[in-house]
Backbone bond lengths (Angstrom), bond angles and torsions (degrees), N, CA, C in turn:
res aa  C-N    CA-C-N  psi(-1)  N-CA   C-N-CA  omega(-1)  CA-C   N-CA-C  phi
1 M - - - 1.461 - - 1.522 109.22 -
2 T 1.319 117.70 -87.71 1.468 121.59 176.79 1.509 108.25 -165.12
3 A 1.323 116.60 163.23 1.459 119.65 -176.27 1.523 110.86 -66.87
4 R 1.341 115.91 137.08 1.458 119.95 178.37 1.522 109.86 -59.75
5 G 1.317 116.58 132.90 1.452 121.43 -176.68 1.516 112.46 97.02
6 D 1.340 118.04 -14.74 1.459 121.55 174.97 1.523 107.62 -86.64
7 W 1.337 115.71 84.08 1.462 119.46 -170.78 1.520 113.17 -69.39
8 I 1.325 118.09 -31.92 1.456 119.28 177.61 1.523 109.63 -69.01
9 G 1.335 116.08 -40.90 1.457 119.35 174.62 1.518 111.53 -60.47
10 Y 1.333 116.31 -38.63 1.458 120.46 176.91 1.528 110.51 -62.47
11 C 1.320 116.88 -44.04 1.464 120.22 178.16 1.526 110.80 -60.22
12 D 1.347 116.08 -41.72 1.464 119.76 177.90 1.524 110.63 -60.30
13 A 1.338 115.76 -42.18 1.461 120.47 -176.53 1.528 112.08 -70.23
14 Q 1.333 117.21 -23.87 1.462 120.11 179.67 1.519 112.05 -67.18
15 G 1.341 116.76 -30.94 1.456 120.00 179.92 1.519 111.00 57.45
16 E 1.311 115.86 -135.26 1.469 121.90 -179.95 1.520 109.24 -106.25
17 R 1.322 116.44 54.76 1.464 118.84 -177.60 1.514 111.54 -63.08
18 Q 1.313 115.39 156.53 1.450 122.15 178.05 1.536 110.41 -82.00
19 P 1.336 117.67 161.55 1.475 119.37 176.06 1.528 111.00 -58.09
20 R 1.305 115.96 148.96 1.461 121.03 179.93 1.536 110.81 -64.45
21 D 1.337 115.13 145.14 1.463 119.87 178.00 1.522 111.30 -60.42
22 L 1.339 117.01 -37.25 1.466 119.78 -178.51 1.524 110.57 -64.44
23 L 1.327 116.87 -37.95 1.468 120.54 176.03 1.513 110.03 -60.77
24 L 1.329 117.02 -48.88 1.462 120.94 -177.75 1.526 111.08 -62.15
25 Q 1.324 115.95 -37.95 1.467 119.79 178.64 1.530 110.70 -63.84
26 A 1.326 116.85 -43.43 1.465 120.24 -178.56 1.520 111.47 -67.69
27 I 1.333 117.66 -45.68 1.472 117.86 -176.76 1.527 111.58 -72.77
28 T 1.331 117.24 -24.24 1.461 119.05 172.38 1.527 110.47 -64.20
29 S 1.334 117.00 -38.34 1.471 120.17 176.45 1.525 110.72 -63.00
30 F 1.338 117.27 -41.96 1.469 119.67 175.82 1.525 110.82 -61.51
31 E 1.317 117.13 -41.29 1.469 120.16 -177.88 1.518 111.42 -65.23
32 R 1.322 117.19 -35.30 1.467 119.80 175.62 1.524 110.54 -62.47
33 E 1.318 116.85 -30.14 1.463 121.80 178.72 1.524 112.28 -87.05
34 G 1.338 116.28 -1.57 1.460 120.54 -178.63 1.513 112.91 69.06
35 R 1.320 116.08 36.48 1.459 119.75 -170.28 1.526 112.03 -129.90
36 T 1.324 116.37 136.64 1.461 123.39 163.49 1.525 105.85 -128.39
37 G 1.313 117.08 -162.78 1.464 119.08 179.42 1.506 109.78 159.61
38 T 1.335 115.41 -137.71 1.456 121.77 -179.21 1.519 109.71 -109.11
39 A 1.328 115.69 129.83 1.461 121.79 179.09 1.525 109.95 -116.79
40 V 1.327 115.51 146.12 1.461 122.84 169.91 1.523 107.18 -107.62
41 D 1.334 117.23 123.46 1.464 122.02 173.92 1.523 106.54 -105.93
42 L 1.337 115.62 99.96 1.462 121.88 -172.96 1.523 109.92 -90.57
43 G 1.334 116.27 118.04 1.451 120.54 -172.58 1.513 109.55 77.14
44 C 1.334 115.29 51.45 1.470 121.77 -168.74 1.519 113.46 -70.38
45 G 1.336 118.32 -17.63 1.455 119.62 -177.59 1.520 111.09 58.99
46 T 1.319 115.99 -139.60 1.466 119.92 -177.96 1.520 113.16 -84.66
47 G 1.332 117.18 0.08 1.450 118.65 163.11 1.512 119.62 100.57
48 A 1.325 119.19 21.43 1.466 119.40 178.36 1.520 111.51 -60.33
49 D 1.320 116.96 -41.25 1.465 120.50 -178.27 1.527 111.16 -77.69
50 T 1.327 116.73 -38.66 1.463 119.94 174.99 1.520 110.73 -58.87
51 A 1.320 117.08 -44.66 1.466 120.64 -179.36 1.519 111.02 -61.10
52 E 1.324 117.05 -38.69 1.472 120.23 178.82 1.529 110.77 -66.64
53 L 1.329 116.64 -42.27 1.463 119.60 177.62 1.526 111.36 -61.53
54 L 1.317 116.67 -44.19 1.463 120.04 178.85 1.531 110.86 -62.46
55 A 1.324 116.67 -39.92 1.467 120.34 179.52 1.522 111.47 -63.65
56 R 1.326 115.96 -25.29 1.468 120.32 179.30 1.525 111.84 -98.78
57 R 1.327 115.78 19.94 1.464 123.43 169.22 1.516 114.15 75.82
58 W 1.326 117.96 22.42 1.449 120.83 172.85 1.527 109.98 -85.27
59 D 1.328 116.48 150.15 1.461 121.95 162.64 1.529 106.22 -85.18
60 V 1.328 116.97 137.86 1.468 119.59 -172.91 1.524 111.21 -130.33
61 V 1.335 114.72 131.41 1.455 122.40 166.78 1.526 105.93 -102.45
62 A 1.322 116.48 109.23 1.464 121.80 -176.48 1.526 108.53 -102.42
63 V 1.323 116.59 122.75 1.462 122.06 -173.93 1.525 109.49 -119.33
64 D 1.330 116.46 130.02 1.454 120.31 174.13 1.524 108.66 -151.57
65 G 1.314 116.13 147.95 1.455 120.47 -178.83 1.514 114.37 -79.29
66 Q 1.330 117.24 -9.68 1.454 121.73 -176.06 1.532 110.61 -107.13
67 E 1.326 116.31 119.03 1.460 120.61 178.90 1.526 111.76 -59.80
68 E 1.339 116.77 -35.20 1.461 120.16 179.87 1.529 111.32 -64.86
69 A 1.329 117.02 -37.72 1.465 119.92 177.60 1.524 110.53 -62.92
70 I 1.326 117.42 -43.33 1.460 120.89 179.11 1.527 110.56 -65.24
71 R 1.322 116.76 -37.34 1.471 119.72 177.24 1.526 110.55 -60.64
72 R 1.321 116.51 -44.75 1.458 120.60 179.99 1.527 111.07 -67.37
73 L 1.320 116.03 -37.08 1.463 119.88 176.22 1.522 110.77 -59.43
74 R 1.318 117.57 -47.60 1.463 120.71 -178.14 1.532 111.40 -59.71
75 K 1.323 116.47 -36.34 1.459 120.18 179.06 1.527 111.65 -67.56
76 K 1.319 116.38 -28.54 1.464 121.56 -175.67 1.526 112.87 -81.17
77 V 1.326 116.64 -26.11 1.462 120.33 -169.80 1.532 111.18 -73.06
78 D 1.311 115.28 136.63 1.461 121.77 174.03 1.533 108.92 -57.87
79 P 1.349 118.09 127.54 1.473 119.73 -179.46 1.521 113.49 -54.35
80 N 1.325 117.13 -28.74 1.461 120.23 179.87 1.525 112.61 -72.04
81 A 1.345 116.69 -13.18 1.471 120.74 -177.90 1.519 112.83 -106.54
82 V 1.328 117.21 -2.45 1.464 120.45 -174.59 1.525 112.08 -57.98
83 S 1.307 117.48 -34.81 1.465 120.67 -177.66 1.526 112.03 -66.62
84 R 1.344 117.51 -16.81 1.470 120.98 179.95 1.522 112.38 -101.52
85 L 1.319 116.83 9.82 1.458 121.55 -179.88 1.524 110.71 -115.10
86 R 1.334 115.87 132.29 1.464 121.67 167.22 1.517 106.73 -121.84
87 A 1.326 116.01 110.46 1.463 121.71 -177.59 1.524 109.08 -99.27
88 V 1.327 116.48 130.08 1.458 122.43 -172.95 1.528 109.52 -126.59
89 V 1.326 116.65 125.69 1.458 121.49 172.06 1.528 107.29 -89.92
90 S 1.322 116.86 110.73 1.464 121.14 -178.27 1.516 109.40 -164.06
91 K 1.328 116.59 142.00 1.447 119.58 166.01 1.522 108.28 -62.83
92 M 1.319 115.89 143.29 1.465 117.82 -177.63 1.520 111.83 -60.44
93 E 1.349 116.68 -33.20 1.469 119.98 -179.46 1.524 112.16 -63.13
94 D 1.333 116.85 -26.01 1.462 121.27 -175.59 1.521 113.17 -100.00
95 A 1.313 117.29 -6.95 1.466 120.52 -173.96 1.522 111.19 -72.93
96 T 1.325 115.44 149.31 1.457 122.04 171.01 1.518 107.73 -113.47
97 F 1.321 116.54 152.42 1.457 120.84 -172.07 1.519 110.71 -130.57
98 A 1.321 115.99 121.46 1.455 121.21 172.39 1.535 108.72 -77.07
99 P 1.335 117.87 166.54 1.465 119.57 178.65 1.528 111.81 -52.66
100 A 1.329 115.84 136.87 1.459 121.65 -176.01 1.523 110.02 -141.58
101 D 1.319 114.72 156.51 1.469 120.93 178.21 1.524 111.82 -93.74
102 F 1.329 116.36 -20.60 1.457 120.59 -174.89 1.516 108.61 -148.90
103 V 1.324 115.93 129.20 1.464 122.07 172.50 1.519 107.24 -116.43
104 F 1.326 115.90 121.26 1.461 121.48 179.11 1.519 108.48 -117.30
105 A 1.328 116.27 124.96 1.465 121.64 -177.42 1.528 107.98 -133.79
106 S 1.324 116.49 85.84 1.451 122.23 -174.85 1.526 110.61 -86.13
107 Y 1.320 116.65 104.45 1.467 123.07 176.59 1.524 112.62 58.65
108 S 1.319 118.06 23.62 1.467 120.36 -178.77 1.525 113.03 -102.09
109 L 1.321 118.25 -40.41 1.465 120.62 -173.33 1.530 114.35 -57.55
110 P 1.333 120.07 -35.48 1.466 117.77 179.14 1.521 113.63 -60.64
111 F 1.321 117.89 -19.19 1.466 120.57 -178.48 1.525 112.38 -88.60
112 C 1.321 116.67 4.61 1.458 121.08 170.12 1.526 108.79 -78.32
113 R 1.318 117.27 138.68 1.466 121.11 177.24 1.536 109.79 -61.47
114 P 1.323 118.05 141.97 1.463 120.30 -179.05 1.521 113.85 -56.53
115 D 1.341 118.06 -36.16 1.461 119.45 -178.41 1.528 111.83 -71.67
116 A 1.331 117.32 -21.52 1.460 120.89 -178.86 1.525 112.63 -98.03
117 F 1.327 116.59 -12.71 1.465 119.43 -173.58 1.532 113.86 -62.55
118 P 1.348 119.55 -46.42 1.478 117.97 -177.16 1.525 113.04 -57.05
119 S 1.326 117.63 -42.41 1.464 120.46 179.57 1.527 110.93 -66.54
120 L 1.336 116.56 -43.49 1.464 119.75 178.00 1.510 110.93 -60.53
121 W 1.311 116.85 -45.38 1.461 120.50 -177.99 1.527 111.00 -64.00
122 E 1.305 117.54 -40.60 1.464 120.72 178.25 1.521 110.61 -62.52
123 R 1.323 117.92 -41.12 1.464 120.87 179.05 1.525 111.42 -65.62
124 L 1.323 116.23 -39.11 1.468 119.40 178.77 1.523 110.94 -66.39
125 R 1.325 117.10 -45.10 1.470 119.39 178.14 1.523 111.42 -62.32
126 S 1.321 115.32 -42.11 1.463 119.80 -175.71 1.524 112.41 -67.85
127 C 1.320 117.26 -26.72 1.470 118.71 -177.93 1.523 112.70 -78.56
128 L 1.334 118.11 -14.52 1.459 120.08 -176.97 1.525 111.33 -70.45
129 R 1.301 115.92 126.31 1.460 120.88 174.69 1.532 109.81 -74.56
130 P 1.339 117.50 160.23 1.462 119.60 173.65 1.524 110.58 -53.01
131 G 1.327 116.27 134.41 1.453 121.12 -177.34 1.512 113.68 82.21
132 G 1.328 117.34 -1.59 1.461 121.25 -179.64 1.523 112.00 -78.96
133 R 1.321 114.60 164.16 1.463 120.40 -178.21 1.519 111.91 -128.37
134 F 1.332 114.28 149.71 1.456 123.16 164.25 1.519 107.03 -106.81
135 A 1.339 116.87 140.31 1.462 121.34 169.53 1.519 107.93 -140.23
136 G 1.315 116.48 136.89 1.452 118.78 178.74 1.515 111.79 168.56
137 E 1.321 114.79 -169.85 1.456 122.25 -175.25 1.529 111.53 -120.89
138 L 1.316 114.45 145.87 1.460 124.31 167.77 1.517 106.96 -122.00
139 F 1.332 116.72 151.31 1.459 120.32 176.75 1.520 109.53 -96.85
140 G 1.328 115.03 139.65 1.449 121.13 -179.84 1.512 113.27 -85.15
141 D 1.325 114.96 168.80 1.469 120.65 -174.31 1.524 112.97 -76.46
142 R 1.328 117.99 -6.93 1.470 119.90 176.32 1.530 111.55 -102.19
143 D 1.326 116.73 7.21 1.454 120.16 174.26 1.532 109.15 -64.47
144 S 1.330 116.94 145.20 1.461 118.65 -175.95 1.526 113.28 -70.34
145 W 1.333 117.74 -10.44 1.460 120.34 174.75 1.529 112.34 -93.08
146 A 1.330 117.61 4.42 1.466 120.93 -170.61 1.528 113.90 -63.10
147 S 1.305 117.76 -14.46 1.467 119.91 177.83 1.527 112.56 -82.53
148 D 1.326 117.54 -5.71 1.467 121.44 -179.09 1.524 108.97 -76.60
149 R 1.310 117.58 112.62 1.463 121.85 -174.40 1.524 112.74 -75.94
150 E 1.324 117.91 -7.91 1.463 121.41 176.77 1.516 112.15 -90.73
151 M 1.340 117.42 -0.97 1.465 122.59 -179.18 1.522 110.07 -118.00
152 T 1.338 115.74 164.19 1.457 122.06 -176.17 1.522 110.30 -114.02
153 F 1.330 115.53 131.01 1.467 122.27 -178.69 1.527 108.65 -132.24
154 H 1.334 115.90 155.98 1.467 121.56 -179.14 1.524 109.35 -138.86
155 D 1.329 115.92 146.16 1.458 117.21 165.07 1.527 107.69 -82.36
156 A 1.319 117.14 174.07 1.464 120.42 -172.55 1.525 111.58 -61.24
157 A 1.338 116.79 -41.47 1.464 119.53 -178.20 1.521 110.90 -65.16
158 A 1.327 116.96 -44.18 1.462 120.31 -179.72 1.519 111.16 -66.48
159 A 1.321 116.87 -35.54 1.468 119.90 177.41 1.522 110.54 -63.43
160 R 1.316 117.28 -42.47 1.472 119.98 -179.85 1.532 111.45 -66.22
161 V 1.320 116.60 -37.30 1.461 120.19 -179.30 1.527 111.18 -58.86
162 L 1.324 117.73 -32.67 1.469 120.75 179.36 1.517 112.20 -56.88
163 F 1.328 116.58 -25.18 1.462 121.13 -174.54 1.526 113.18 -105.36
164 D 1.330 116.03 14.17 1.462 119.17 175.28 1.529 109.55 -54.78
165 G 1.320 115.93 132.97 1.455 120.41 -179.95 1.513 113.69 90.08
166 L 1.320 117.03 -10.08 1.463 121.58 174.48 1.526 109.10 -106.87
167 D 1.312 117.03 156.72 1.462 121.62 176.29 1.526 108.35 -88.26
168 I 1.327 116.98 112.50 1.463 120.76 -179.98 1.525 108.91 -78.74
169 E 1.321 116.02 117.30 1.465 121.42 179.42 1.531 111.47 -95.71
170 V 1.320 116.68 -31.65 1.465 122.18 176.79 1.528 107.65 -139.53
171 F 1.313 116.49 130.88 1.474 121.35 170.39 1.517 105.83 -144.62
172 E 1.310 116.01 94.91 1.460 121.82 -176.43 1.523 109.44 -114.62
173 E 1.310 115.66 127.04 1.461 121.72 178.32 1.523 108.10 -99.73
174 E 1.328 115.48 126.42 1.463 121.35 -179.17 1.523 109.00 -120.47
175 E 1.315 115.90 134.71 1.454 120.27 179.18 1.522 108.01 -142.24
176 E 1.335 116.25 118.50 1.458 119.56 -178.09 1.525 109.91 -161.11
177 D 1.319 115.33 160.31 1.458 121.85 171.21 1.522 107.32 -94.83
178 A 1.337 115.65 122.79 1.464 120.05 -177.48 1.519 108.45 -157.96
179 E 1.325 115.98 175.72 1.452 121.11 -178.26 1.521 110.70 -60.39
180 G 1.331 115.83 134.20 1.454 121.74 171.48 1.512 108.91 -105.02
181 W 1.312 116.97 -145.72 1.456 119.84 -178.00 1.515 111.95 -74.96
182 D 1.334 116.18 -42.58 1.455 119.11 -178.72 1.523 111.03 -142.45
183 E 1.340 116.13 21.09 1.458 119.76 -173.01 1.518 109.55 -165.82
184 L 1.317 115.09 161.45 1.454 119.20 167.47 1.516 106.84 -74.65
185 K 1.328 117.68 129.00 1.454 120.36 -176.75 1.517 110.18 -134.80
186 H 1.316 115.31 166.67 1.467 121.31 174.73 1.518 107.88 -95.02
187 W 1.305 116.18 116.05 1.466 122.21 178.19 1.527 109.51 -92.48
188 H 1.311 115.38 132.48 1.466 121.81 171.08 1.525 105.53 -132.08
189 V 1.320 116.10 106.41 1.465 121.23 -167.22 1.524 109.69 -133.77
190 F 1.337 115.27 140.40 1.457 121.78 170.75 1.533 108.13 -108.24
191 H 1.328 116.17 122.69 1.460 122.15 175.77 1.522 107.14 -100.44
192 V 1.328 117.69 123.26 1.464 121.01 -169.24 1.533 111.05 -132.70
193 I 1.315 115.36 136.95 1.463 122.44 163.23 1.527 106.17 -126.28
194 A 1.316 116.74 127.89 1.470 121.57 -179.57 1.521 108.76 -137.70
195 R 1.312 115.32 142.68 1.474 121.70 -174.68 1.514 111.05 -118.50
196 R 1.315 115.91 134.98 1.455 121.06 172.17 1.520 108.02 -78.44
197 S 1.315 117.13 142.13 1.469 120.00 -178.50 1.530 109.75 -66.39
198 D 1.323 115.38 162.82 1.462 120.69 -179.10 1.525 111.83 -73.57
199 E 1.311 116.99 -15.04 1.466 119.85 -177.90 1.521 110.36 -77.85
200 R 1.316 116.01 141.90 1.471 121.03 178.02 1.516 109.98 -82.10
């Protein structure tokens, strides 16, 4: 694929990928409730998931640390949806979040530094409106990248603790050997959808 940390190479390798299944699962739950609103796509890359949210009438704040990724995202967006997009070039550790109905973080949170993760996670939880959802991935402690001290990993118990007080709708643990960025690697991933209660 490409060397880990080569984010432009990663964007190139993504091509025209389809929206993530976890995203579709979460927004289908919102649609059953007759609800859209404002979504944060954290680590949006070139925007496959942002584009899907916009197509389904969401307002989207798309955040990525790479200016080139945001440039490619803007080129992809339907001109009729531009008014509902706010694209932000920012490291996730430095981003601020206004109230949102949906936070989507597809394979991005593990790349937050461990010392910055607690503050980032608190800001993400705090921005969720009543009835809002988080969907995204965390990396487990048996992932083959777990020795990287610049990344954040959790065991299953610690991953669940992050969602205390939220209603966990999906918590799937995946462990397999498959292609990584530039190598066959061992993936240990938690796929999560969690909902904040309707009560304030």
